PLY file of the C-alpha trace (Angstrom):
ply
format ascii 1.0
element vertex 65
property float x
property float y
property float z
element edge 64
property int vertex1
property int vertex2
end_header
-13.58 21.68 -109.76
-11.46 23.75 -107.38
-7.78 22.87 -107.11
-8.18 22.24 -103.37
-10.25 19.10 -104.01
-7.42 17.50 -105.98
-4.67 18.87 -103.76
-6.12 17.51 -100.52
-6.93 14.10 -101.96
-3.35 13.81 -103.17
-1.75 14.99 -99.92
-3.58 12.81 -97.39
-1.76 9.59 -98.35
1.57 11.40 -97.96
1.05 12.46 -94.34
3.63 10.61 -92.21
1.11 9.09 -89.80
3.09 5.93 -89.09
6.11 7.96 -88.01
4.00 10.03 -85.64
2.39 6.88 -84.25
5.71 5.13 -83.61
7.20 8.29 -82.12
4.36 8.47 -79.59
4.47 4.70 -79.02
8.18 4.63 -78.21
7.82 7.71 -76.02
5.06 6.06 -73.98
7.11 2.86 -73.73
9.99 4.89 -72.29
12.38 4.36 -75.21
13.26 8.00 -75.71
16.11 7.38 -78.17
13.84 5.62 -80.67
11.08 8.18 -80.07
13.46 11.02 -80.85
14.81 9.25 -83.93
11.31 8.63 -85.31
10.22 12.15 -84.38
13.12 13.76 -86.23
12.65 11.65 -89.36
8.90 12.32 -89.34
9.54 16.04 -88.97
11.94 15.94 -91.93
9.33 14.22 -94.10
6.65 16.71 -93.06
8.92 19.68 -93.82
9.88 18.20 -97.20
6.19 17.77 -98.06
5.42 21.34 -97.02
8.31 22.74 -99.06
7.30 20.70 -102.10
3.70 21.85 -101.90
4.79 25.46 -101.45
7.12 25.33 -104.44
4.44 23.85 -106.68
1.86 26.41 -105.61
4.28 29.28 -106.23
4.78 28.41 -109.90
2.91 31.02 -111.93
0.24 29.73 -114.30
0.27 30.95 -117.90
-2.39 33.50 -118.75
-5.21 32.28 -120.94
-6.27 34.37 -123.88
0 1
1 2
2 3
3 4
4 5
5 6
6 7
7 8
8 9
9 10
10 11
11 12
12 13
13 14
14 15
15 16
16 17
17 18
18 19
19 20
20 21
21 22
22 23
23 24
24 25
25 26
26 27
27 28
28 29
29 30
30 31
31 32
32 33
33 34
34 35
35 36
36 37
37 38
38 39
39 40
40 41
41 42
42 43
43 44
44 45
45 46
46 47
47 48
48 49
49 50
50 51
51 52
52 53
53 54
54 55
55 56
56 57
57 58
58 59
59 60
60 61
61 62
62 63
63 64
């Protein structure tokens, strides 16, 4: 199986969907301070996930003989 099949199935549960939802919810409700707070924390989680995935994918695999 290709690596992408396992990578995508492992990443989908990590996506910070609740943070995005609450950011939009508080923004629509007019509570900009909470929307900004949730937006920043969600962005931090998304960046941390992206950096982690990038670091793992950059590790060279040993050559098979």
